[in-house]
C-alpha positions as CSV (number, residue, x, y, z in Angstrom):
1,X,100.4,108.1,91.3
2,X,103.9,105.8,91.0
3,X,103.7,102.7,89.5
4,X,103.6,99.8,91.9
5,X,107.2,98.2,90.7
6,X,108.8,101.9,90.5
7,X,107.6,102.5,94.2
8,X,108.1,99.5,95.5
9,X,111.5,100.0,94.5
10,X,111.9,103.3,96.2
11,X,110.3,102.4,99.0
12,X,112.7,99.5,99.9
13,X,115.4,102.3,99.1
14,X,114.3,104.8,101.6
15,X,112.6,102.5,104.1
16,X,114.8,103.7,106.4
17,X,112.8,105.4,109.0
18,X,115.4,106.6,111.8
19,X,115.3,108.9,114.3
20,X,116.0,111.7,112.7
21,X,114.1,111.4,110.1
22,X,111.0,110.4,112.8
23,X,111.8,113.7,114.6
24,X,111.7,116.0,111.0
25,X,108.4,114.4,110.9
26,X,106.8,115.4,114.5
27,X,108.1,119.0,113.4
28,X,106.2,118.4,110.5
29,X,102.9,116.9,112.1
30,X,103.3,119.4,115.0
31,X,102.6,122.4,112.6
32,X,99.6,120.6,110.2
33,X,96.8,122.1,111.3
34,X,92.8,121.0,109.7
35,X,93.1,117.5,108.3
36,X,92.0,118.3,104.6
37,X,94.5,121.0,104.5
38,X,97.9,120.2,106.3
39,X,99.1,116.5,106.6
40,X,98.9,115.3,102.6
41,X,100.8,118.5,101.8
42,X,103.3,117.8,104.6
43,X,104.0,114.1,104.7
44,X,103.8,111.8,101.7
45,X,102.7,108.4,101.8
46,X,105.9,106.7,101.3
47,X,107.0,108.7,104.7
48,X,104.0,107.0,106.5
49,X,104.7,103.5,105.2
50,X,108.1,103.5,106.1
51,X,107.0,104.9,110.0
52,X,104.7,102.1,110.1
53,X,107.7,99.2,109.4
54,X,110.1,100.9,111.4
55,X,107.5,101.0,114.4
56,X,106.9,97.0,113.3
57,X,110.3,96.4,113.6
58,X,110.3,98.2,116.9
59,X,107.4,96.4,118.5
60,X,108.6,92.8,117.5
61,X,112.4,93.6,119.6
62,X,110.3,94.5,122.3
63,X,109.3,92.2,124.9
64,X,105.5,91.1,124.5
65,X,105.4,92.1,127.8
66,X,106.0,95.5,128.8
67,X,107.2,96.5,132.2
68,X,107.2,100.2,132.8
69,X,108.6,102.0,135.6
70,X,106.8,104.9,136.8
71,X,106.7,107.8,136.6
72,X,104.2,107.2,133.5
73,X,101.5,109.2,131.8
74,X,98.1,106.5,131.3
75,X,96.2,107.7,128.3
76,X,93.0,105.8,127.4
77,X,91.4,106.1,123.7
78,X,92.5,109.1,121.4
79,X,89.9,107.9,118.2
80,X,91.7,110.2,116.1
81,X,91.1,113.5,117.9
82,X,94.4,115.0,116.9
83,X,93.6,118.5,119.1
84,X,93.1,116.0,121.9
85,X,96.2,114.5,121.9
86,X,98.3,118.0,121.5
87,X,96.3,119.1,124.6
88,X,97.3,116.1,126.2
89,X,100.9,116.5,125.7
90,X,100.7,120.4,126.3
91,X,99.4,119.5,130.1
92,X,101.2,116.6,130.5
93,X,104.9,117.4,128.5
94,X,105.7,116.5,125.5
95,X,108.4,113.1,124.9
96,X,110.6,112.8,126.4
97,X,110.2,114.8,129.0
98,X,107.3,112.6,130.5
99,X,106.6,108.7,129.8
100,X,103.8,107.5,128.4
101,X,101.5,104.5,128.0
102,X,98.7,104.7,125.5
103,X,95.8,102.1,125.9
104,X,94.7,101.7,122.0
105,X,92.0,102.9,120.5
106,X,93.9,105.8,118.5
107,X,92.0,105.5,115.5
108,X,88.1,105.6,113.8
109,X,85.8,108.4,114.6
110,X,87.8,111.6,114.5
111,X,88.7,113.2,111.9
112,X,92.7,113.2,111.9
113,X,93.2,109.4,112.7
114,X,96.3,109.8,110.6
115,X,98.1,112.6,112.4
116,X,97.0,110.8,115.5
117,X,98.8,108.2,114.6
118,X,101.9,109.1,112.9
119,X,103.2,111.2,116.1
120,X,102.4,108.1,118.0
121,X,104.6,106.1,115.9
122,X,106.9,108.7,115.5
123,X,107.3,109.1,119.4
124,X,107.7,105.6,119.8
125,X,110.2,105.4,117.1
126,X,111.5,108.5,118.5
127,X,112.0,107.0,122.5
128,X,111.2,103.4,121.9
129,X,111.8,103.0,125.6
130,X,110.3,105.7,127.2
131,X,106.5,105.7,124.9
132,X,104.6,102.9,124.8
133,X,101.4,102.2,123.0
134,X,99.5,99.0,123.4
135,X,96.4,97.9,121.4
136,X,93.1,97.9,120.9
137,X,90.1,96.8,119.4
138,X,90.2,99.6,116.9
139,X,93.8,98.5,116.2
140,X,92.1,95.5,114.4
141,X,91.8,95.5,110.3
142,X,88.1,94.5,111.0
143,X,87.4,97.2,113.3
144,X,89.0,100.0,111.5
145,X,88.0,99.2,108.0
146,X,84.5,99.9,109.1
147,X,84.4,102.6,111.9
148,X,86.1,105.5,109.0
149,X,90.3,105.0,109.4
150,X,90.4,102.8,105.6
151,X,88.3,105.5,104.1
152,X,90.2,108.2,105.6
153,X,93.6,106.9,104.5
154,X,92.0,106.2,100.9
155,X,90.1,109.5,100.5
156,X,93.0,111.8,101.5
157,X,95.9,110.0,99.7
158,X,94.2,107.7,97.1
159,X,95.7,104.8,98.6
160,X,95.1,101.2,99.7
161,X,98.4,100.8,100.8
162,X,98.7,103.3,103.4
163,X,96.1,101.3,105.6
164,X,97.8,98.1,105.2
165,X,101.2,99.2,106.0
166,X,99.1,100.3,109.4
167,X,97.5,97.1,109.6
168,X,101.1,95.4,109.3
169,X,102.6,98.2,112.3
170,X,99.5,97.5,114.5
171,X,99.5,93.7,114.3
172,X,102.4,93.7,116.4
173,X,101.7,96.4,119.1
174,X,101.7,94.6,122.7
175,X,98.2,93.5,124.2
176,X,99.6,94.0,128.1
177,X,102.0,95.5,130.7
178,X,102.8,96.0,133.7
179,X,103.8,98.5,136.0
180,X,106.8,97.6,138.2
181,X,106.5,100.0,141.1
182,X,103.9,100.6,144.1
183,X,103.9,104.2,143.9
184,X,103.0,106.8,140.5
């Protein structure tokens, strides 16, 4: 593990997550298999922290009330079920072929919380006006610290910094939305 000062210097120089880097991360995330084998070899801690910072920046730049024009696919809890998330995209169309609104509860309970939230944040970075994420109760630190996300971050990356970065990003997830047309 890098010394903290070196790490934060590196992060400051390399934190610029952009659409190209998000796209490269999406490709790697889509190739990940089982939780204990793929992600930590495929995506580095600093990249994930940079992703969280970029997601936060996008969440802050958008209105507190998201207005979405249909058609949009509305999706409920994923709870770290990465395979289910991939099946959802496979059936409904991967972004940007379909617009998505996720209603929260992305982590806890499942075995691949990190893959799930990383892929969702990557799509938000890549398609900020077609991909929407609301905050559920499992995006609150006092909940996801108890129900497994904190432990997964520490077990897989041996670092509380990553969990803290997700908390910063999740803090700015929107709480409400409105669909602006009568039909879907």
